[in-house]
MILOGU-966835 format. One line per 2 residues: number of its first residue (from 1); for each residue x, z, y of N, C-alpha, C. Coordinates in Angstrom, 3 decimals, decimal comma. Layout:
BEGIN
NUM	X:Z:Y:X:Z:Y:X:Z:Y ~ ...
# end
This chain:
BEGIN
1	-56,243:-79,062:8,331:-55,935:-78,784:6,777:-54,833:-79,378:6,603 ~ -54,388:-78,808:4,982:-53,496:-79,704:4,973:-53,616:-79,911:3,598
3	-52,900:-81,101:2,760:-53,082:-81,229:1,593:-51,462:-81,320:0,916 ~ -51,604:-81,112:-0,406:-50,466:-81,259:-1,161:-50,272:-81,636:-2,234
5	-49,719:-81,928:-3,291:-50,228:-82,826:-4,449:-48,577:-83,311:-5,013 ~ -48,356:-82,533:-6,246:-47,417:-82,739:-6,751:-47,461:-82,639:-8,445
7	-46,545:-83,313:-9,083:-47,273:-83,579:-10,436:-45,444:-83,493:-11,019 ~ -46,236:-83,060:-12,660:-44,402:-83,089:-13,287:-43,959:-83,955:-13,690
9	-44,957:-84,668:-14,057:-44,564:-86,072:-15,066:-46,129:-86,523:-15,051 ~ -45,897:-88,503:-15,219:-47,332:-89,152:-15,180:-47,996:-88,925:-16,223
11	-49,071:-88,637:-16,117:-50,595:-88,572:-16,890:-50,973:-86,526:-16,828 ~ -49,464:-85,962:-16,023:-50,022:-84,471:-15,895:-50,681:-83,891:-14,754
13	-51,545:-83,217:-14,872:-52,384:-82,979:-13,876:-51,874:-82,723:-12,197 ~ -52,812:-83,369:-11,185:-52,093:-82,778:-9,954:-52,205:-81,457:-9,704
15	-50,890:-81,147:-9,344:-51,196:-79,667:-8,504:-51,322:-79,484:-6,912 ~ -51,876:-78,021:-6,629:-51,724:-77,886:-5,470:-50,565:-77,311:-5,057
17	-49,818:-77,374:-4,147:-48,588:-76,601:-3,652:-48,491:-76,009:-2,511 ~ -48,199:-74,710:-1,924:-47,446:-74,579:-1,028:-46,866:-75,486:-0,195
19	-47,117:-76,078:1,115:-45,832:-77,224:1,476:-45,778:-76,891:2,642 ~ -44,356:-77,476:2,574:-43,385:-76,863:3,824:-43,916:-77,089:5,337
21	-44,255:-76,134:6,727:-44,366:-75,647:7,468:-43,509:-75,593:8,380 ~ -43,055:-76,280:8,971:-41,845:-75,911:9,879:-41,090:-75,425:9,500
23	-40,355:-74,350:9,546:-39,321:-72,972:9,671:-39,956:-72,246:8,018 ~ -40,792:-71,932:8,109:-41,983:-70,946:7,156:-41,196:-71,425:5,672
25	-41,035:-70,310:5,386:-40,621:-70,042:3,409:-41,334:-69,686:2,770 ~ -41,942:-68,417:3,143:-43,262:-67,801:2,441:-44,323:-67,799:2,996
27	-45,333:-67,811:2,127:-47,375:-67,970:2,600:-47,631:-66,467:1,686 ~ -48,848:-65,869:2,247:-49,432:-65,106:1,317:-50,869:-66,090:1,654
29	-51,359:-66,197:0,108:-52,362:-66,578:-0,239:-53,758:-65,094:0,178 ~ -54,672:-65,778:0,861:-55,503:-64,556:1,669:-56,775:-64,516:0,450
31	-56,973:-65,952:0,558:-58,526:-66,467:-0,630:-58,719:-67,701:-1,115 ~ -58,967:-67,153:-1,972:-59,934:-68,872:-2,695:-61,058:-69,359:-2,426
33	-61,625:-70,356:-2,088:-62,899:-70,449:-1,323:-63,722:-71,518:-2,027 ~ -62,972:-71,404:-3,492:-63,670:-72,152:-4,599:-63,752:-71,044:-6,102
35	-63,997:-70,451:-7,254:-63,676:-69,775:-8,138:-62,894:-70,661:-9,083 ~ -62,098:-70,014:-10,140:-61,263:-70,295:-11,003:-62,120:-71,224:-11,829
37	-62,151:-72,465:-12,117:-63,026:-73,510:-13,311:-63,662:-74,058:-12,653 ~ -64,170:-73,866:-10,891:-65,080:-74,786:-10,833:-64,370:-75,962:-10,576
39	-65,822:-77,129:-10,289:-65,673:-78,736:-9,540:-65,290:-78,530:-8,314 ~ -64,177:-79,221:-8,059:-63,760:-79,964:-6,534:-63,495:-81,175:-6,754
41	-64,105:-81,908:-5,586:-63,540:-82,807:-5,207:-62,313:-82,875:-4,248 ~ -61,314:-84,162:-4,444:-60,231:-84,162:-3,042:-60,900:-84,229:-2,179
43	-59,980:-83,518:-1,471:-60,339:-83,220:-0,080:-60,912:-81,981:0,232 ~ -61,553:-81,386:-0,925:-62,505:-80,238:-0,874:-61,219:-79,049:-0,138
45	-61,816:-78,325:1,058:-60,735:-77,451:0,952:-60,896:-75,946:-0,127 ~ -60,057:-75,566:-0,733:-60,432:-74,852:-1,902:-59,769:-73,281:-1,532
47	-58,651:-73,330:-0,682:-57,569:-71,757:-0,437:-57,625:-71,724:0,528 ~ -57,275:-70,068:1,241:-56,946:-70,051:2,715:-55,100:-69,275:2,117
49	-54,469:-69,872:3,300:-53,013:-69,119:3,063:-52,776:-69,042:4,261 ~ -51,800:-67,844:4,694:-52,044:-67,653:5,725:-50,041:-67,653:6,014
51	-49,820:-67,639:6,818:-47,815:-67,783:7,678:-48,330:-66,608:8,656 ~ -46,683:-66,213:9,181:-46,599:-65,137:10,320:-47,429:-65,359:11,500
53	-48,120:-67,281:11,752:-48,100:-67,510:12,862:-49,776:-67,538:12,383 ~ -50,037:-68,347:11,569:-51,845:-68,804:11,516:-52,003:-69,042:10,291
55	-53,541:-69,127:9,576:-54,104:-69,219:8,522:-54,569:-70,601:8,535 ~ -54,421:-71,281:7,401:-54,407:-73,267:7,170:-55,405:-72,686:5,729
57	-56,335:-73,533:5,622:-57,267:-74,036:4,599:-56,358:-75,312:3,615 ~ -56,046:-75,137:2,365:-55,516:-76,180:1,803:-56,425:-76,658:0,599
59	-56,511:-78,254:0,891:-57,428:-79,218:-0,089:-56,978:-79,501:-1,268 ~ -57,997:-80,010:-1,935:-57,710:-80,131:-3,525:-57,002:-81,972:-3,282
61	-56,077:-81,284:-4,088:-55,666:-83,178:-4,314:-56,236:-84,270:-5,164 ~ -56,918:-83,509:-5,473:-57,696:-84,417:-6,385:-59,366:-84,377:-6,993
63	-60,126:-84,982:-7,369:-60,910:-84,512:-8,199:-60,685:-83,704:-9,477 ~ -61,837:-82,858:-9,742:-61,680:-82,016:-11,381:-62,167:-81,032:-11,420
65	-61,172:-79,754:-11,978:-61,736:-78,265:-12,541:-60,318:-77,804:-11,840 ~ -60,909:-76,606:-11,175:-59,528:-75,964:-10,223:-59,069:-74,735:-11,538
67	-57,839:-74,727:-11,578:-57,489:-73,898:-12,696:-56,350:-73,433:-11,739 ~ -56,831:-71,500:-11,212:-56,071:-70,567:-10,426:-54,832:-70,209:-10,710
69	-53,783:-69,937:-10,136:-52,140:-69,894:-11,024:-51,526:-68,943:-10,586 ~ -52,270:-68,790:-9,100:-51,918:-67,800:-7,914:-52,523:-67,146:-7,298
71	-53,138:-65,068:-7,687:-54,425:-64,963:-6,980:-54,213:-64,665:-5,964 ~ -55,411:-64,374:-5,122:-55,447:-63,659:-3,678:-54,753:-62,398:-3,848
73	-54,014:-62,112:-2,717:-53,091:-60,536:-2,511:-52,480:-60,534:-1,610 ~ -51,719:-59,741:-2,025:-50,403:-58,766:-0,623:-49,141:-59,957:-1,498
75	-48,893:-60,728:-2,354:-47,839:-60,664:-2,802:-47,673:-62,079:-1,834 ~ -46,231:-62,451:-1,435:-45,876:-63,290:-0,527:-45,280:-64,373:-1,872
77	-45,228:-65,825:-1,686:-44,927:-66,897:-2,253:-44,698:-67,848:-1,588 ~ -43,245:-68,827:-2,117:-42,207:-69,515:-1,481:-42,803:-70,789:-1,642
79	-42,497:-71,550:-0,066:-42,778:-72,955:-0,116:-42,313:-73,740:-1,284 ~ -43,522:-74,848:-1,634:-43,136:-75,174:-2,831:-43,936:-75,200:-3,937
81	-44,619:-73,602:-4,366:-45,046:-73,183:-5,397:-46,171:-73,793:-5,755 ~ -46,547:-73,349:-7,157:-48,095:-74,148:-7,632:-48,449:-73,011:-7,494
83	-49,982:-73,417:-6,687:-51,122:-72,444:-6,491:-52,122:-72,684:-7,632 ~ -52,333:-74,104:-7,630:-53,145:-74,346:-8,848:-53,012:-75,723:-9,296
85	-53,640:-76,240:-10,637:-53,783:-77,558:-10,804:-55,042:-77,712:-10,855 ~ -55,613:-79,144:-10,980:-56,692:-79,824:-11,055:-56,706:-80,401:-12,271
87	-57,778:-80,203:-13,149:-57,964:-80,781:-14,591:-59,434:-81,379:-14,395 ~ -59,617:-82,859:-15,099:-60,014:-83,397:-14,948:-61,328:-83,139:-15,863
89	-62,943:-83,734:-15,194:-64,175:-83,060:-15,683:-64,267:-83,319:-16,640
# end
């Protein structure tokens, strides 16, 4: 499992971003393991992403409510893309 956290500025919501994984530049969001708006704890697996080599679960970077920004589907997204934000409960 991998974790990734980025914030735009102090006080902003933690963000779940596509991490750099070797030379991979694009990933596919395969499945959200929890629904939009659900409460999550830091470290909970929340989404499955797929590279051309493997599927990886990403974990919530902080506790709170999940706000999904990129739905699961057929469109690949770039490394560094914010997949979701986590907002306080």
